[in-house]
C-alpha positions as CSV (number, residue, x, y, z in Angstrom):
1,M,31.0,-1.7,-35.2
2,K,31.6,-4.3,-32.5
3,R,28.5,-6.6,-31.7
4,A,26.9,-8.0,-28.8
5,L,24.8,-10.8,-27.4
6,I,23.4,-10.5,-23.8
7,T,21.3,-13.2,-22.3
8,G,19.0,-11.7,-19.5
9,I,18.5,-8.7,-21.9
10,N,15.0,-7.4,-19.3
11,G,16.8,-8.1,-16.2
12,M,18.0,-5.2,-14.4
13,D,21.6,-5.7,-15.2
14,G,21.0,-6.6,-18.7
15,S,18.8,-3.0,-19.6
16,H,22.0,-0.9,-18.4
17,L,24.6,-3.2,-19.9
18,A,22.5,-2.7,-23.6
19,D,22.5,1.2,-22.7
20,F,26.4,1.2,-21.7
21,L,27.1,-0.7,-24.9
22,L,24.8,1.6,-27.2
23,E,26.8,4.4,-25.8
24,K,30.0,2.9,-26.9
25,G,29.0,2.0,-30.3
26,Y,27.9,-1.1,-30.3
27,K,25.0,-3.8,-32.4
28,V,23.3,-4.9,-29.6
29,F,21.2,-8.2,-29.6
30,G,18.9,-9.0,-26.7
31,M,18.4,-12.8,-25.8
32,E,14.6,-13.1,-24.3
33,R,12.8,-16.1,-24.0
34,H,9.6,-17.0,-25.9
35,S,6.5,-15.9,-24.3
36,S,2.7,-14.7,-25.7
37,V,3.5,-11.7,-23.6
38,K,6.6,-9.7,-23.5
39,N,8.2,-8.6,-20.2
40,R,9.5,-5.9,-21.0
41,T,9.7,-3.3,-18.1
42,N,13.3,-2.4,-17.6
43,T,13.6,-2.6,-22.2
44,K,11.0,-0.9,-23.3
45,H,13.0,2.2,-24.1
46,L,15.4,0.4,-26.4
47,E,12.5,-0.9,-28.7
48,N,12.9,1.6,-31.2
49,N,16.6,2.1,-31.4
50,E,18.3,0.9,-35.0
51,N,21.2,-0.6,-33.3
52,F,19.3,-2.8,-30.7
53,E,17.6,-6.0,-31.8
54,F,15.5,-8.5,-29.6
55,I,16.0,-11.9,-30.1
56,T,14.4,-15.0,-28.9
57,G,16.5,-17.8,-27.6
58,D,16.8,-20.1,-23.9
59,L,19.3,-21.2,-21.7
60,T,17.7,-24.4,-21.7
61,D,17.8,-24.8,-25.3
62,S,20.9,-25.8,-27.1
63,T,19.9,-25.2,-30.4
64,S,18.4,-21.6,-29.8
65,L,21.5,-20.5,-28.6
66,L,23.1,-21.6,-31.9
67,S,20.7,-20.0,-33.7
68,A,21.0,-16.5,-31.7
69,L,25.2,-17.0,-32.4
70,S,24.1,-17.4,-35.7
71,I,21.6,-14.6,-35.7
72,S,23.7,-11.9,-33.8
73,K,27.4,-13.3,-34.9
74,P,29.1,-11.1,-32.0
75,D,32.2,-9.9,-30.9
76,E,31.2,-10.8,-27.5
77,V,28.3,-12.5,-25.5
78,Y,27.4,-11.4,-21.6
79,N,25.7,-14.0,-19.9
80,L,23.7,-12.6,-17.6
81,G,20.6,-15.1,-18.0
82,S,19.5,-16.9,-14.7
83,Q,17.0,-17.7,-12.3
84,S,18.1,-15.2,-10.0
85,F,16.4,-14.8,-7.3
86,V,17.9,-16.5,-4.0
87,A,14.8,-17.6,-2.4
88,E,12.9,-19.0,-5.2
89,S,15.8,-21.7,-6.1
90,W,15.1,-23.5,-2.8
91,N,11.4,-23.6,-4.5
92,T,12.8,-24.8,-7.9
93,P,15.9,-26.1,-7.4
94,E,16.4,-28.5,-10.7
95,Q,15.1,-25.4,-12.7
96,T,17.8,-23.5,-11.3
97,G,20.4,-25.7,-11.7
98,D,19.3,-25.9,-15.7
99,V,18.7,-22.2,-16.1
100,T,21.8,-21.0,-14.4
101,G,24.4,-23.8,-13.8
102,L,24.2,-25.9,-17.1
103,G,22.8,-23.0,-19.4
104,A,26.5,-21.2,-19.0
105,L,27.9,-24.6,-19.9
106,R,25.8,-24.3,-22.8
107,M,26.4,-21.0,-23.9
108,L,29.9,-21.9,-24.0
109,E,29.2,-25.2,-25.7
110,A,27.7,-23.2,-28.5
111,I,30.4,-20.5,-28.9
112,R,32.6,-23.7,-29.3
113,E,30.5,-25.0,-31.7
114,Y,29.5,-21.8,-33.7
115,G,33.1,-21.5,-34.3
116,E,34.5,-17.9,-34.6
117,S,36.3,-15.9,-31.7
118,V,33.8,-14.6,-29.1
119,K,34.5,-13.1,-25.9
120,F,32.7,-14.6,-23.3
121,Y,31.0,-12.8,-19.9
122,Q,29.5,-15.2,-17.1
123,A,27.8,-12.8,-14.4
124,S,28.8,-15.0,-11.2
125,T,28.1,-13.6,-7.8
126,S,28.7,-13.2,-4.5
127,E,26.0,-16.3,-3.5
128,M,28.9,-18.2,-4.9
129,F,30.9,-17.3,-1.2
130,G,27.8,-18.2,0.8
131,K,27.5,-16.5,4.4
132,M,30.7,-14.6,5.0
133,E,32.1,-12.9,8.1
134,Q,35.0,-10.3,6.5
135,F,35.1,-9.0,3.3
136,A,35.8,-11.3,0.4
137,N,38.7,-11.5,-1.5
138,E,40.7,-13.6,-4.4
139,D,41.8,-16.2,-1.6
140,T,38.2,-16.3,0.4
141,L,36.8,-19.5,-0.1
142,F,33.7,-20.5,-1.9
143,Y,30.7,-22.5,0.3
144,P,27.3,-21.2,-1.2
145,R,24.8,-21.6,0.7
146,S,21.8,-22.2,-1.8
147,P,21.2,-23.9,-4.8
148,Y,21.0,-20.4,-6.8
149,G,24.8,-20.0,-5.2
150,V,25.2,-24.1,-6.6
151,A,24.6,-22.9,-9.5
152,K,26.3,-19.7,-10.1
153,L,29.6,-21.5,-9.1
154,Y,29.0,-24.3,-11.5
155,G,28.7,-21.8,-14.3
156,H,31.7,-19.9,-13.0
157,W,33.8,-22.9,-12.3
158,I,32.4,-24.0,-16.0
159,T,33.9,-20.8,-18.2
160,I,37.4,-21.1,-16.3
161,N,37.4,-24.7,-17.4
162,Y,36.5,-24.4,-20.9
163,K,38.9,-20.9,-21.1
164,E,41.9,-23.3,-20.0
165,S,40.4,-26.3,-22.2
166,Y,39.4,-24.5,-25.0
167,D,41.8,-21.7,-25.0
168,M,38.7,-19.5,-25.2
169,F,38.3,-15.8,-24.4
170,N,36.1,-16.5,-21.0
171,V,36.0,-14.0,-18.0
172,S,33.8,-14.0,-14.8
173,G,32.7,-11.1,-12.9
174,I,31.5,-11.7,-9.2
175,L,28.6,-9.3,-8.9
176,F,27.8,-8.2,-4.5
177,N,24.3,-6.4,-4.0
178,H,23.8,-3.7,-6.3
179,E,21.1,-1.7,-7.5
180,S,20.2,0.8,-10.2
């Protein structure tokens, strides 16, 4: 049975990805930050699934990421966790950069230190392109226009850098506006 670790599990994309992977026969671990009150609006339906488990971790804490990897023993990691509200990134730019940009770096470094073969997916965003006059394609230049876009661009490029520098299996998917 394949095993997957999803950061940002309690978001819309995280919960849908968990459903998809469970249907494919995976054992899924959903990483959530420690909190006295759990926000499981999108993931309540997963609580009693025998092939799903919530684990605690934080993209701002390297030790917790190594622990999450040790507990979940994943074949695949999906990094969907971020401070993902563009407008809020202007109010909390440092926190946005720490969680969204450096969080990707911390997870990649944790995977490298973990020492096992793990496939890594980075959820990138169309916000890395900024204001676009036309449709984007592989040749469209990045020009982020918010702290969120800049932080996501860092996560995107560090994913590529680790792939090329450490021969890791890393991919980024650039997500455009979407809803469930």
